[in-house]
N, C-alpha and C positions, 0 to 999 in steps of 0.2 A: 729615724722615722718617728713622726708625731703619733702618739697613741690616740686611740679613738675617744678616750675620755678627756682629751685636752681641747677644750672649747674656749676660744678667745672671748674676751669681754672688753667693753669700753671702760676706760679709766682716764682720769685727769688729775694732775697735781696742782694745788693752789699756790705753790711757791716757785720762785725762780731757781733752777738748778745751778749749782756752782761747778758742775762737772766740766772738764775741758773736752770731753768726748761728745761728738755730735749725736743728736737724738731727735725727739719729737716734742720736747717741752721748752718753754721759755727759759732762757739762760741768762747769765750775767757776763759771760765771756764774749769779747768781740770776735767776729769772724764772719764766715759766709752765713747769710740768713736774710730774712725778709723784714725783720723789725729794725727800723731806723733808730740809732742811738744818739749821734751827734755829728758835728763837723769838726775836723782837726786839720792841721796843716799837713801837706804832703811830706814834709820833713819828719813829722812825728809818726806818720803812718804811710810809708812809701808804697802805695798801691794805686797806680795811675788808672786802673780800671774803675775806681770809685771817684774819679775826678768830677767835681761839681762846678761847672763854668759860671753859673749864675752867682753862687756864693763866693767864688773867687773874685768876681768883679765887684762885689759888695764889700769885700774885706778891707778895712781901713789901713791895714798893715801891708796890703798888696802881696799876701802870701797865697800860694795855691792851696785851695781847700778840697778835701776829699770827704766823702760820706763814710761813716763808720756804722756798721750794723751789728746787732747782737746775734750770736750763734745759737741755734736751737740745740739743746743739750739732752743728755740721757740722765736717768735717775734709777737707783736700785729698787727692786721689788724683792721682798723676802717672804717666804712661807715658814712660819714658826709653828712646828707640828708637835702637838701633845700626843705622846704615845704611852701615857700612863695606863694603869690597868683598866680604868673605866672606859677607855677608848676601845676595848676589845668587844664592846657590846654589839650584838647582832639583833636588829629589829627589822623594820621595813627595809633597811639597808645596813650593811656593815659600816660601822663608824670609820674603821681603817680604810675601807674602800672609798668612803666619802672624802677622807683626808687626801687620799691619792688623787681623786678627781679634782678637788679644789686646788691642790698644789700643781697638778698638771696644767690646769687652766691658767694659773698665775704665770707659770713658766712659759706657756705658749704665748700669752698676751705680752709678756715682757720681751720675748725674742722678736715678735712681730713688730714691736715699736722701737727696736734697737736699744732697749733698756737692759740692765743687768738683772740676773736672777740669782738669788741666794737662798739657802735653805738651812734651817736649824731644827733638828729633831731632839726630843728629850723625854725622859721619864724622871727617875730620881736624879739623873745627871744628863748632860748632853751626850748624845749618841753620835760619835764622830763619823762612823761609816755611813750614816744616814743624814749627813750634813755636808754642805759645800759652801765655799766662799762665793760671793757674787761674781758673776762672769757672763760672757756671751756664748758659752758652749752649750748649745741646745741638747746635743746628744748626751753629754754628761748629766745634764739636769734631768732628763727623762729616765736615764738609767738609774740615778739615785732614787727618784720617785718610785720607780718600778719595784725597788727592793723593799718598799714598805709592805708589799703584799705578803711576804714571808715572815713578817715580824710578829713575835708573840711574847708576852710576858705576863706574870701574875704578881700581885702584891707589890706593885711598884707605884709610888706616889708621884706627884708632879713637881717636886722640889727643884728639879733641874731647870725650871724657867728662870730662876735667879742667875744661874750660870749662862743660860742661853742668851740673855740680853747682852752679855759681853762679847758674843760672837757677831753682833751686828756692827757694821762699819760706822765710821764717823759721819760720812755724807748722809744727809737727810734722805729718807726713802719711805716707801709704802711698806708697812709691816702687816701682813695678814696672819693674825694669831688664831690658829685653827685648833679648837678644843671644845670639850663639853663643859668646861669650867666647873667640874664637880670637885672643887677643892676650896679651901678657905678664902674668904674675901681678903684677908690680910696678905695671903700669898699672891693673889691676883693683883692687889695694889702694888706689891713689891715689883711684880713683873712690869706693870704699867709705868712705874717710876723709872725702871731701868731702860724703858723704850721711849722716854720723854723727848728724845731728840728727833723722833720719827713720827709720822702719821700712822696711827695704829687702827686697824680694822679688825675687831674681834669677830671671828666667824664661829658662832655658837652652834654646835651640833647636838641637837636634842631630838631623839626619836620618840614619837608618841607612844610607842610600845613600852618605853621605860616606866611609864606610870599608868598605862592602860592594860597592859598584858599581865594582869594580876588575878589570882584565884577569886572567884565570885563568892565562895563560901567554904569555910573549912581551914585547916591548918596548911601553912606553906612556909618554905624557907626563903629568907632573904639574905643575900651575900653582899657585903660592902665591897665594891669593885676595887677600891684603893688598898684595903687592908686584908681582904680575903676572909674576914670574920663573918660567921653566919649566926643568924638567930631565927627562931621559930615564932611565927605570928599567926593568930587566928583571924582569918580574913572575913569581913562582912562588908556591907555596902558603905557603912560609915568610915571604915578604914580605907576603902578604895577612894572615897571622896577626899579623905584627908591627904592621900598621896598627891592627888591632882591639885589640891589647894597648896600643898607645900611647894610644888613646882612653880605655881603662879607666884607665890611669895618669893621664891628664889629668883625668878625673872625680875621682879620689881627691885630686889636688892642689887642684882647685877646692873640693871638700868641706872639705878641711882649712883652706883660706884663709877660706871663709865661716864655718866654725865658730869661728875666732878672733874674728869679729865677732858671734858668737851669732846667725848667720843660717842658715836652711835654704833651699836653692835648690829650685826646681821645674823638673824636666827634662821637656821636651816633645819627643817623638820623632814627627816627621811632623806629622799634623794636630792642631789645637788644638780642645778642647772646654771650654766655660766650667766644666763640672763639675769639671775638674781643679783650678781655683782654689777652688771651694767645698770640695772635699775637703781642700785644703791648709790652709784656715783652720779647718775642723772639727778637723783633727789638731793644730793649734796650740793650740786651746782645751782639748782633752782630752789 
């Protein structure tokens, strides 16, 4: 059964898939399809249904010619899910619930387009029971995604992204990296290098309440979500403004890093709607 938060979205890949399995994307393998490739002799491609009488009459070697078409092929889609401690944040929406919604929409879209869906979840390391190899099993995909609801950890960093890249297959695919990216730029860069064989779509989950829900005046405790360390700060308007400014500076740093890899991120503030991803791919095309 497809969960309610599994909303399909439009996507398109800009490369030819090398898969031998049929799908909805341009491929390189010959087979049933609408895209003409070339003419070959009937001896080399014995399919009389593709006979081209006009080309046969033109052939100087008087060989029977048939039309060869390229088969539309499938491609894998991956949801790479950051489950480190900072992803436990609850603001306008729970970050983990948003991860679920994004992953469910990716799985739904993949299965609707005869593509493969794979999932890799990690915190300090890859979490095997919340990961699965790419396949066409929709029921298994949604079952794995549903298990994210009960996940909880504290003081776990995101070092597992380095291991997670090794769980991706060799065939080029779309990789949706779902995270708040509240870890070092050097670690993000290592993750991007490990995914260089794929097209990466960073889905950045930032909730406005992360930097807006702060004490207006007086003492308050701040906890580092990755390490669990706390410190006491005396809040005033200048400090609140500084937090907002630091988030803006962080966004600029992320944008610059992604641009080095020719990647454009998708920022999700609060609740997720599948239309955000449809708009993302529409803008990539145009």
